C-alpha positions in Angstrom: -29.3 96.0 -69.3 -30.7 97.2 -72.6 -30.0 100.9 -71.7 -26.4 99.9 -71.0 -26.0 98.1 -74.3 -27.6 101.0 -76.2 -25.3 103.5 -74.5 -22.3 101.4 -75.4 -23.4 101.2 -79.1 -23.9 105.0 -79.1 -20.3 105.5 -77.7 -18.8 103.3 -80.3 -20.8 104.9 -83.2 -19.7 108.4 -82.1 -16.1 107.2 -81.8 -16.0 105.8 -85.3 -17.6 109.0 -86.7 -15.0 111.2 -85.0 -12.1 108.9 -86.2 -13.4 109.0 -89.8 -13.6 112.8 -89.8 -9.9 113.0 -88.8 -8.7 111.0 -91.8 -5.3 112.1 -93.0 -4.7 112.7 -96.8 -1.5 113.2 -98.7 -0.5 115.0 -101.9 2.6 116.3 -103.7 3.3 119.5 -105.6 5.4 122.5 -106.2 5.2 125.4 -103.6 3.6 128.5 -105.3 3.6 130.5 -102.1 4.1 130.1 -98.3 3.8 132.3 -95.2 3.3 131.7 -91.5 -0.4 130.5 -91.9 -0.9 129.5 -95.5 0.8 127.1 -98.0 -0.3 127.1 -101.7 1.0 124.3 -103.9 0.5 123.5 -107.6 -0.6 119.9 -108.2 -1.7 118.7 -111.7 -2.0 122.3 -112.9 -4.4 123.3 -110.1 -3.6 125.3 -106.9 -4.3 123.7 -103.5 -4.4 125.9 -100.4 -3.5 124.6 -97.0 -3.7 126.1 -93.6 -0.6 126.0 -91.5 -0.6 126.2 -87.7 1.6 125.7 -84.7 1.3 121.9 -84.9 2.2 121.7 -88.6 5.5 119.7 -88.9 8.0 121.0 -91.5 11.0 119.0 -92.8 13.6 120.5 -95.1 13.8 124.0 -96.6 10.2 124.5 -97.7 10.2 127.6 -100.0 8.7 128.8 -103.2 9.6 126.4 -106.0 10.3 123.5 -103.7 8.8 120.1 -104.4 6.9 119.0 -101.3 4.7 116.3 -99.9 1.8 117.6 -97.8 -0.1 115.5 -95.3 -3.4 117.1 -94.3 -6.8 116.8 -92.7 -10.0 118.2 -94.0 -11.7 120.4 -91.4 -14.9 121.8 -92.9 -13.9 123.5 -96.2 -10.3 123.9 -95.1 -7.4 121.7 -95.6 -5.1 121.8 -92.6 -1.6 120.7 -93.1 -0.2 118.3 -90.5 3.2 117.8 -92.1 5.0 119.4 -95.0 8.2 117.6 -96.3 10.5 119.0 -98.9 11.4 116.4 -101.6 14.7 116.2 -103.2 14.8 117.7 -106.7 15.1 115.1 -109.4 18.3 115.4 -111.4 18.1 115.2 -115.1 20.6 112.8 -116.6 22.8 114.6 -119.1 24.3 113.0 -122.2 27.9 113.4 -122.6 29.8 112.9 -125.8 32.9 110.7 -125.7 
């Protein structure tokens, strides 16, 4: 019985560790460059580089200069994008003289 309980605790501990490693993060920024496998955005004056793969979801026209939100997971030293979504450009209100 003790072996069964110990094995159960070990399985739960490993499951929690694997779940924590797959945590998803999110950030926003301006696309500096993009190609089939790499996305570089500028956020807070610093560049962030993401790996793109066949499972990365893209929404909108993601291109250089676009404002985007990137959801990603850390895998080792790499940030792997799981979703890249173009954000609408904010319009600047203009003052008109009447």
